[in-house]
C-alpha positions as CSV (number, residue, x, y, z in Angstrom):
1,X,96.0,88.3,74.5
2,X,94.0,85.2,75.7
3,X,90.4,85.7,76.6
4,X,90.1,85.9,80.2
5,X,87.7,82.8,81.8
6,X,87.8,83.7,85.4
7,X,87.3,87.1,86.7
8,X,86.9,87.2,89.9
9,X,87.3,89.8,92.7
10,X,87.3,87.0,95.5
11,X,90.6,84.5,95.3
12,X,90.4,81.5,93.5
13,X,91.5,78.1,94.1
14,X,93.4,76.6,91.5
15,X,93.7,73.0,91.9
16,X,95.9,70.6,89.6
17,X,96.5,67.2,88.7
18,X,99.7,66.1,91.0
19,X,99.7,65.6,94.6
20,X,97.1,66.9,96.9
21,X,94.8,65.7,99.4
22,X,91.1,66.5,100.3
23,X,92.4,68.2,103.5
24,X,94.7,70.4,101.4
25,X,91.6,71.8,99.2
26,X,88.9,71.9,101.9
27,X,91.6,74.4,103.7
28,X,92.6,76.5,100.7
29,X,89.0,76.9,100.1
30,X,89.0,78.5,103.2
31,X,90.9,81.3,102.3
32,X,90.1,81.5,98.1
33,X,86.5,79.9,98.1
34,X,86.4,79.7,94.1
35,X,87.1,76.8,92.7
36,X,89.0,76.6,89.2
37,X,90.4,73.1,87.3
38,X,93.3,73.0,85.4
39,X,92.8,70.1,83.7
40,X,93.4,66.5,86.3
41,X,92.8,68.8,89.3
42,X,89.0,68.1,88.2
43,X,88.7,64.6,89.9
44,X,90.2,66.0,93.1
45,X,87.7,69.1,94.1
46,X,84.9,66.6,92.6
47,X,86.1,63.7,95.1
48,X,86.1,66.9,97.3
49,X,82.4,67.7,96.7
50,X,83.8,70.9,94.8
51,X,81.8,72.9,92.6
52,X,84.1,73.9,89.8
53,X,83.7,77.2,88.4
54,X,85.5,76.5,85.4
55,X,87.5,73.3,84.2
56,X,90.3,74.4,81.9
57,X,93.3,72.5,79.4
58,X,93.3,70.4,76.8
59,X,91.4,67.8,78.9
60,X,94.0,64.8,78.2
61,X,94.3,63.7,82.3
62,X,90.9,64.9,83.2
63,X,88.4,61.7,83.5
64,X,85.4,61.2,81.2
65,X,84.0,60.4,84.4
66,X,85.0,63.8,86.2
67,X,83.8,65.6,82.9
68,X,80.5,64.5,82.5
69,X,80.1,66.2,85.9
70,X,81.3,69.3,85.0
71,X,78.6,71.7,83.0
72,X,79.5,71.9,79.6
73,X,79.3,75.3,79.7
74,X,82.4,75.5,82.1
75,X,84.4,73.3,80.4
76,X,87.3,75.9,78.5
77,X,89.1,72.9,75.8
78,X,92.2,74.6,75.1
79,X,94.2,72.1,73.2
80,X,97.6,73.5,72.0
81,X,100.5,72.0,73.6
82,X,103.0,74.5,73.9
83,X,102.0,75.7,77.7
84,X,101.3,73.5,80.5
85,X,97.5,73.1,82.3
86,X,98.6,75.2,85.1
87,X,99.9,78.0,82.1
88,X,96.8,77.7,80.0
89,X,94.6,78.0,83.3
90,X,96.7,80.7,85.5
91,X,96.9,83.3,81.9
92,X,92.8,83.2,82.0
93,X,92.5,84.0,85.4
94,X,92.0,87.1,86.8
95,X,92.2,87.6,90.7
96,X,93.5,88.5,93.3
97,X,95.6,85.9,94.3
98,X,95.5,82.2,93.1
99,X,96.1,79.9,95.6
100,X,97.3,76.3,93.7
101,X,96.9,72.8,95.0
102,X,98.4,70.4,93.5
103,X,101.6,72.1,91.7
104,X,103.7,70.7,94.1
105,X,105.6,67.3,95.0
106,X,105.4,64.3,92.5
107,X,107.1,65.1,89.2
108,X,110.2,67.4,89.6
109,X,109.2,68.2,86.3
110,X,105.8,69.4,86.5
111,X,107.2,71.4,90.0
112,X,109.8,72.9,87.8
113,X,107.0,74.0,84.9
114,X,104.7,75.5,87.1
115,X,108.0,77.8,89.0
116,X,108.5,78.7,85.4
117,X,104.7,79.8,85.2
118,X,105.0,81.6,88.5
119,X,107.6,84.0,86.7
120,X,106.0,84.0,83.1
121,X,102.7,85.5,84.0
122,X,103.5,87.5,87.1
123,X,100.9,89.8,86.8
124,X,98.9,87.4,88.8
125,X,99.9,86.8,92.3
126,X,99.5,83.1,92.8
127,X,100.9,80.8,96.1
128,X,101.4,77.3,95.7
129,X,100.7,75.2,98.7
130,X,103.0,72.1,99.6
131,X,103.0,69.8,102.7
132,X,105.5,71.0,104.1
133,X,105.9,74.9,102.2
134,X,104.3,77.5,100.2
135,X,106.0,78.8,97.1
136,X,105.4,82.3,95.3
137,X,106.9,84.8,93.4
138,X,108.1,87.9,95.6
139,X,106.3,90.7,94.3
140,X,107.7,94.0,94.4
141,X,107.2,94.5,98.3
142,X,106.7,91.8,100.9
143,X,106.4,92.2,104.2
144,X,105.7,88.9,107.0
145,X,105.6,88.2,110.3
146,X,107.8,85.9,110.1
147,X,109.1,84.2,113.6
148,X,113.1,84.2,114.3
149,X,114.7,80.8,113.1
150,X,112.0,80.6,110.5
151,X,113.4,79.1,107.0
152,X,113.1,81.5,104.4
153,X,114.5,80.4,100.8
154,X,114.9,82.4,97.7
155,X,116.1,81.4,94.0
156,X,115.6,83.2,90.9
157,X,114.5,82.5,88.1
158,X,116.9,85.0,86.2
159,X,118.9,88.3,87.5
160,X,117.2,89.1,90.5
161,X,118.2,92.0,93.3
162,X,116.7,93.2,95.7
163,X,116.4,94.3,99.9
164,X,115.6,92.9,103.1
165,X,115.3,93.1,106.5
166,X,114.9,90.7,108.9
167,X,117.0,87.9,107.7
168,X,119.8,86.3,109.4
169,X,122.2,86.5,106.0
170,X,120.9,89.9,104.4
171,X,119.9,90.1,100.8
172,X,121.1,93.7,100.2
173,X,123.6,94.5,97.4
174,X,123.5,91.0,96.1
175,X,123.3,89.8,92.8
176,X,121.1,87.2,92.2
177,X,121.2,84.4,88.9
178,X,121.1,80.8,88.6
179,X,125.0,79.3,87.8
180,X,125.8,82.3,90.0
181,X,124.0,83.0,93.8
182,X,121.7,81.9,95.1
183,X,119.5,82.3,98.4
184,X,118.6,78.9,99.6
185,X,118.8,78.0,103.5
186,X,118.4,81.4,105.0
187,X,116.8,81.9,107.8
188,X,114.8,84.8,109.8
189,X,115.4,87.0,112.7
190,X,112.1,88.1,113.1
191,X,109.4,89.8,110.9
192,X,110.6,90.2,107.5
193,X,110.4,92.6,104.9
194,X,111.4,92.3,100.8
195,X,111.5,94.4,98.1
196,X,112.6,93.1,94.7
197,X,113.8,95.2,91.5
198,X,112.6,92.3,89.1
199,X,109.9,89.6,89.0
200,X,112.2,86.9,88.8
201,X,112.8,85.6,92.7
202,X,110.6,82.8,94.0
203,X,110.4,82.9,97.7
204,X,109.7,79.2,99.8
205,X,108.8,79.9,103.2
206,X,106.9,77.8,105.6
207,X,103.5,76.6,105.0
208,X,101.8,78.1,108.3
209,X,102.4,81.5,106.9
210,X,100.0,80.8,104.1
211,X,97.1,83.3,105.7
212,X,99.2,86.0,106.4
213,X,101.2,86.1,102.3
214,X,97.7,85.1,100.8
215,X,96.3,88.6,103.5
216,X,99.2,90.7,101.6
217,X,99.2,89.9,98.3
218,X,95.1,90.4,98.0
219,X,95.9,93.7,99.7
220,X,94.8,96.9,96.9
221,X,98.0,98.2,98.6
222,X,100.1,95.2,97.2
223,X,102.3,96.3,94.7
224,X,102.2,94.1,91.7
225,X,104.5,93.2,88.5
226,X,102.9,94.5,85.0
227,X,101.6,92.4,82.6
228,X,104.8,90.7,80.7
229,X,104.2,90.7,76.5
230,X,103.3,87.5,75.4
């Protein structure tokens, strides 16, 4: 079992080295005030004048200048190459919700790896903040104040079944899996509720819904997926 490096009762912003702006990081910090960097994400945090609680990664993309600013006691070098820096960080964070900045946009392989990590570490709720959308793994039960016409895309990372309320095309009774059936480009008819049987369904919603999504995922009553064996 990997050691938890950051254990917080407050929400955490995790910043990566992908496409992101200082403005996006500052927006995330209004919701999740503790900042952790995954390797090269330290550059954006320091450019924004944000103090890092921890820097986690294999340190192959963080600059020497950034490492000289971050206190050595807050630097956590994880040299193994079997996981991404996002995985290294997410595995070692325990918080109500992690808000990820700098993991969407840019290289497609990096985005696919981030989606994979959301499923592997389903026990840790994490919302990825993009330019126009947010992406997160659907929890066992989710209620969001979507409005009629809002885009709701569901993409399975494995076999997934569930129940929906407030979708133009309900998912109840359907079995989703890659290569068989996906649920992209659905639409809300009003407030939406999803219940899922397995931790395998990516949920993609408009970016403006980040606050209610984070509030829902961090609520004490929100059910979480169990820890997946390493």
